[in-house]
N, C-alpha and C positions, 0 to 999 in steps of 0.2 A: 674619934673624931670630934669630941666636944670642943666648943671654943673654950680657950683657957685665959690665965692669968697674964699679967703685966710682962712685956718682954717676950712672949710667946708668939710665934707667928699665927697662931691661932685666935690671937686677941687683938684684930685690927682697930677696934675702938679707943684704945688706950693711947691716943696720939695727941691728946689736948686740942682737938678740934671738935668743938660742940656739934657743928653740923655734920660732922661725919657720922658720929653715933646716931643721930636723928635719921639721917639718909639710910644708914645701913638697917635700921629698925623698920623704917618705912618700906623698903625694898623687900625684907623678910615678910613683912605684913602682906604686901601684894602676892608674894608667892605662896603665902600658906594656905590658899584655896586650891593648890595644885591636886587633882584628883588621883594622881599616881602616887604611891607611897613606897617607900624604902624601908628595909628593916635594919636598924643601925643600932648596934650595942643592945639588941634586944627592944628596940622602941622602933614603932612605926612613925616614920616622918615624911612630910612632902617631899618628893624627889627634888623639885627645884630648889628647896632651901638646902638641902644636902649638897646639891652640885655647887651652889652659889657660896656656901661656907668653904667647900674644898677649892674653889676658885680663889677665894680671899687668901686662903692658907697658902696655897702654891705662889701666888703673886708676891706675899710677904717672904716666903722661903727663898725666892729666887731673887727678890730685891727687897732687902730689909729697910732701905731707904725710900721704899714706895710711899708716894703722896697719897693725900686723900682722895684725889681724883682718879688715880689708879685702883685703889681699892673699892671706889664706888663702881668703877666699870666692872671690875671683877665680880663683884656680888650681883650685878644686874646683868650678866652676859647671856642669860636664858630667862630674862624677866617675863613670867607670865606666858611661857612659851606654849603652853598647852591651848590656848584661845585661838590659836590659827592651826588647825589641823593640817598636816601634810595631805591628807586625802583631799583637801579642797583644791589642790593644784594637779595638773595633769602628770601622769606616771613619766618616769624616765628622768634623765639628768636635766633636761631643760627646765621641766617643771619643778624639779627639786631647786634648781637655782632661784627660779621666780618666787618659790616659797622662802627661801633664805633671805632675799631681798626684802620681800613684805615683812618678814619677821624682824629684821634689822631696823626697818623703818618704824614699824610699830614699838619696838623696843626703845629707840632713841626717843620717839614722841612721849612715850609714857615716862620714861626716866626724866625727860625735861620738866614735865609737870610734877613729879615727885620732888625733884630738887629745888623747884620754885617753892613748893609746899613748906620744906623744912628750912628754908632760908639759906640755901647754899650760895656762897659767893659766886658772882658771874664768871669770874676767870675760872674757877674750879669746876663750875657746871659745864662750860664748854669744853674744857679739856677731858672731863669724864665722857661727855657726848661723843667728842672726837675719837678717844680710845674706843669706845663701845662700838662705833661705826667702822673701826679699824682703818682709820685714815692713815696712810703712810707707813704700812707694816714694815717696808724694807728700810725706811729711813728714820723710824721713831722706835728707840729702845724700848718705851713703854708699852707700844703696840705689840712689838716682839714679844715681851714678857708675857703679855695676856695670851698670845697665841700659844706660848710655851706652856703656860698654865691650864688652857683649855685641852690641849693634847694629854697633860698628865692627869687630868681629872678623868678624861676619857680611859686612858691606860688603867688608872685605878679602880674606876667604878662600872665600866662597861665593857672592856676587852674581852674579859673571860666569857662573859655571857654571849657575846658576838661570836667569837671564835667557836662556840658550841654550834652555831647555826650556820656557819658560812663554811664552805668548802676551804681546804688549806691554802690553795693559791690565791683564793680571792681574800682570805684574811691578811695574808702578806702583803697584798696590794693596799689593802686598807691601811695596814701599819706603815707601809712605804709612803704612802701619800701624808700621813700624820708626821712622820719623821722628817719629811721634806720641808714641813712647815716650820720645824724647831730649829733653835738655836743649838749649839754644841753644849751650852750650860743646860738647856732643857733636856736634852738627849742624856747627859750624865745625870741629872736629877731622877730619870725614869729608872735608874738603877737601885734606887731606894724603895721603889714601890713593890708592894706585896702583890705578886700575881702567880697564875700556875705556871709549872715547869714548860708545859708546851707553849703557852702564850709568850713566855720569856724567850724561848728557842725562836718562835717565828719574829719575835721583835728584834732579836739579835741578827736574824736574816735580813730583816727590813733595813736594819741600820748598816748593814754591810753593803747593801744594794747600791750600785752608783746613782748619785743624785742626778736629776735633770739638769741640762746645760742650762 
């Protein structure tokens, strides 16, 4: 999962935009304090940095022509997410949605400050903030690509662990909701992800389920 050389989807900074490299570095620095760690290739790393790198990877894999605003939005999709705990909002779906709205507003505000600090052009800044806020998902291909990448990162890094904790039918429903947010291109990309055979079977079941009208 290490970020690599020129022409590789893992190398989002090699695009000739100096502000992009500065923005990605600043976002990574902001995420470096994440207290939750993941073991990656034998190295303990901040969870949100790992997730952000994989988001950047998938956006470039899905859209090789992704512009700096798309890559900045991908890198900041869970910017400092740990600072607002889910437990500070009521239980249940209503509380969960309140938490998500609060997180998104905070992330947009913090990303705006970061982009000002690194000298990001105003047009790219406003575009990145709009993508991060998921404005116009059904009409904006860049926002749909972001949603696809988010679902792919979930499948890549979290699905197996979640499946071990949930009842089978509950996990299928979780996967069905993820699939419903994805484009056909995103669903096809999921086939390249390494996951356990049981989860792959549940995902196939979710893909075959009728989509909501």
